[in-house]
C-alpha positions in Angstrom: 57.6 -24.3 -10.8 54.2 -22.6 -11.5 52.9 -23.0 -15.0 52.5 -19.8 -17.0 49.1 -20.9 -18.1 48.0 -21.2 -14.5 49.3 -17.7 -13.7 47.4 -16.2 -16.6 44.2 -18.0 -15.6 44.6 -16.7 -12.0 45.2 -13.2 -13.2 42.1 -13.3 -15.4 40.0 -14.8 -12.7 41.1 -12.1 -10.1 40.5 -9.3 -12.7 37.1 -10.7 -13.4 36.2 -10.7 -9.7 37.5 -7.2 -9.3 35.6 -5.9 -12.3 32.3 -7.5 -11.1 32.8 -6.1 -7.6 33.6 -2.5 -8.8 31.0 -2.4 -11.7 28.6 0.5 -11.2 24.8 0.4 -11.6 22.9 2.8 -13.9 20.3 5.5 -13.3 17.2 5.9 -15.5 18.2 6.1 -19.2 17.1 9.0 -21.5 15.8 7.9 -24.9 15.8 9.8 -28.2 13.0 11.9 -29.6 9.5 10.6 -29.8 10.1 7.5 -27.7 9.7 6.2 -24.1 10.6 3.3 -21.9 8.4 0.2 -22.1 5.9 -0.7 -19.4 8.2 -3.2 -17.8 10.9 -0.5 -17.3 9.1 2.7 -16.8 8.6 2.4 -13.0 12.2 1.3 -12.3 14.6 3.9 -10.9 17.8 1.8 -10.4 19.3 -0.6 -12.8 22.0 -3.1 -11.9 25.1 -3.6 -14.1 24.2 -5.8 -17.1 20.5 -4.8 -17.1 18.7 -4.2 -20.3 15.8 -1.8 -21.0 13.6 -1.4 -24.0 12.4 1.8 -25.7 9.2 2.0 -27.8 8.0 4.8 -30.1 5.3 7.2 -28.9 1.7 7.2 -30.2 1.7 8.4 -33.8 5.3 7.3 -34.4 6.8 4.1 -35.7 10.3 2.6 -35.7 12.5 3.7 -38.6 15.3 1.3 -37.7 17.8 0.8 -34.9 17.8 -1.5 -31.8 15.1 -1.0 -29.2 17.2 -2.3 -26.3 20.2 -0.8 -24.6 22.5 -2.3 -21.9 23.9 -0.9 -18.6 27.7 -1.6 -18.4 29.8 -0.3 -15.6 27.4 2.6 -14.9 26.9 3.7 -18.5 24.2 2.9 -20.9 24.9 1.8 -24.5 23.9 4.2 -27.2 20.2 4.5 -28.2 20.0 3.6 -31.9 16.3 3.4 -32.2 14.7 6.0 -34.6 11.1 6.9 -34.3 9.4 8.8 -37.2 5.8 9.9 -37.8 3.7 7.1 -39.3 2.3 9.6 -41.8 5.6 11.2 -42.9 5.6 9.7 -46.4 2.0 10.0 -47.4 0.0 12.9 -48.6 -2.9 12.0 -46.4 -0.7 11.8 -43.4 1.0 15.1 -44.4 -2.4 16.7 -44.1 -3.1 14.9 -40.9 0.2 16.3 -39.5 -1.3 19.8 -39.8 -4.7 18.8 -38.4 -3.6 16.6 -35.4 -0.7 17.2 -33.0 1.3 14.5 -31.2 -0.3 13.7 -27.9 1.2 15.7 -25.0 0.0 16.6 -21.5 0.4 19.8 -19.6 2.1 19.4 -16.1 -0.4 18.1 -13.5 -1.3 20.2 -10.5 0.7 20.4 -7.4 -1.0 18.7 -4.4 -1.3 20.5 -1.1 0.9 19.1 1.7 2.9 17.0 -0.9 6.4 17.3 -2.2 6.7 18.5 -5.9 5.8 15.7 -8.2 8.6 14.0 -10.2 9.9 14.3 -12.8 9.4 18.0 -13.4 9.0 18.9 -17.1 7.4 21.6 -19.2 5.3 19.0 -21.0 4.8 15.3 -21.1 4.5 12.7 -23.8 1.8 10.0 -24.0 2.2 7.4 -21.3 4.8 9.5 -19.3 4.3 9.0 -15.6 4.6 11.4 -12.6 4.7 10.5 -9.0 3.5 12.2 -5.8 4.7 11.9 -2.2 3.1 13.4 0.8 5.0 15.4 3.4 5.7 14.1 6.8 2.7 13.4 9.0 0.4 13.4 6.0 -1.2 10.3 4.4 -1.7 9.8 0.7 -5.4 9.3 -0.3 -5.6 8.2 -3.9 -3.0 7.0 -6.5 0.6 8.1 -6.1 1.2 7.8 -9.9 -0.5 9.6 -12.8 -0.1 8.8 -16.5 -0.4 11.0 -19.5 -3.3 9.5 -21.5 -4.3 9.6 -25.1 -6.7 12.5 -24.5 -3.9 14.8 -23.4 -4.8 14.7 -19.7 -3.2 12.9 -16.7 -5.2 10.0 -15.2 -6.4 9.2 -12.6 -7.2 12.3 -10.7 -4.5 13.7 -8.5 -4.4 12.3 -4.9 -4.9 14.2 -1.7 -2.5 14.4 1.2 -4.5 14.4 4.4 -3.7 14.4 8.1 -5.5 11.4 9.6 -6.2 11.7 13.4 -8.4 9.3 15.3 -9.8 10.7 18.6 -9.1 9.0 21.9 -11.6 6.1 22.3 -12.2 7.1 26.0 -13.6 3.7 26.9 -15.3 3.8 30.2 -14.0 1.4 32.9 -11.0 0.5 30.7 -7.3 1.4 30.5 -4.6 1.4 27.8 -2.6 -1.8 27.7 -0.2 -1.6 24.7 0.3 0.0 21.3 0.3 3.7 20.1 -0.3 6.7 22.3 -2.3 9.8 21.5 -2.5 11.5 19.1 -3.4 8.5 17.0 -2.5 8.6 13.3 -3.3 6.5 10.2 -2.9 2.7 10.7 -1.8 3.1 14.3 -2.9 0.2 16.6 -3.8 0.3 20.3 -5.0 -2.3 22.8 -7.3 -1.6 25.7 -8.3 -3.8 28.7 -11.2 -3.6 31.1 -10.6 -2.6 34.7 -10.8 -5.3 37.4 -14.3 -6.5 37.9 -15.5 -5.5 34.4 -16.2 -7.7 31.4 -15.4 -6.6 27.8 -17.9 -6.8 24.9 -16.1 -6.4 21.6 -12.4 -6.6 20.6 -9.6 -5.1 22.6 -7.4 -4.1 19.6 -8.3 -1.0 17.5 -6.8 0.4 14.3 -7.0 4.0 13.1 -8.4 4.1 9.5 -8.0 6.6 6.6 -11.4 8.2 7.5 -10.3 9.0 11.1 -12.5 6.2 12.6 -11.5 3.2 14.7 -11.9 -0.3 13.3 -13.6 -2.3 14.8 -15.8 -0.1 17.0 -14.4 0.5 20.5 -15.5 -2.2 23.0 -17.7 -1.7 26.1 -16.6 -2.6 29.6 -19.5 -3.4 32.0 -20.1 -5.2 35.2 -20.9 -8.9 34.8 -24.6 -10.0 35.1 -25.3 -11.8 38.4 -27.9 -14.6 38.7 -29.7 -14.9 42.1 -29.2 -18.4 43.6 -32.2 -20.8 44.0 -32.8 -22.1 47.6 -34.9 -25.1 48.6 -36.9 -25.2 51.9 -38.7 -28.1 53.5 -42.2 -27.5 54.9 -43.7 -30.0 57.4 -47.5 -30.2 57.7 -49.3 -31.4 60.9 -49.6 -35.2 61.3 -52.8 -36.8 60.2 -54.3 -40.2 61.3 -55.8 -42.7 58.8 -59.0 -44.6 59.6 -56.9 -47.5 60.5 -55.0 -45.5 63.1 -51.8 -45.1 61.1 -50.1 -41.7 61.2 -49.8 -40.0 57.9 -47.1 -37.3 57.2 -46.8 -35.2 54.1 -43.6 -33.4 53.2 -43.8 -30.7 50.7 -40.8 -29.2 48.9 -41.2 -25.6 48.1 -38.8 -23.7 45.9 -38.6 -19.9 46.1 -36.1 -17.3 45.0 -34.0 -15.8 47.8 
């Protein structure tokens, strides 16, 4: 007979496994007024069940109580209890400053030609808010994909450009395509050439199309090999001469000449 304790334990274990397998993840949480996600969380767009994120007060604001962290549970974030109030709210000097200086905000950055609309789209952005750019198909991002609202009320760095990178066909004389990309050649595409039979390559066979539309390294050269004429040796016999003693003298001279 099965023990009731074992049955309860089994049910609890099965329920726990089911809960963990069906628990949903969370999207980016929305904080309260005058706050933003910390640097560690601001670039994350997907949070697993059980994840924690931290909110911090904007420039010119300070915590007035409440927890800075919230938790993702089964697809829902716990309530944001952090309160952010102006640092100068309770002082006369700060009250004056509140009229003289506004909280740092940034106007929306410009749209980039040949890029999708930046995200997220808002009417204005708080200090350290981040927007991201993404180029359309067949265009390459030249610059930073992320811009941040800075303390001077402008997004930094400068917006990127979306350019169409095309490298011209190398047209290497006395060579042929062996492997890799085919024309038209786009950014980072790689191609390998080989010299035709009887030709020798000077340079590297593999080329990569760079952001400025040039090949790296420079295309190789295929040329005929340099031939060296062989050296031949001939033997020259001079006429016989007789010594005073009557002996025959014979001199053999080796002459080298180029064929």
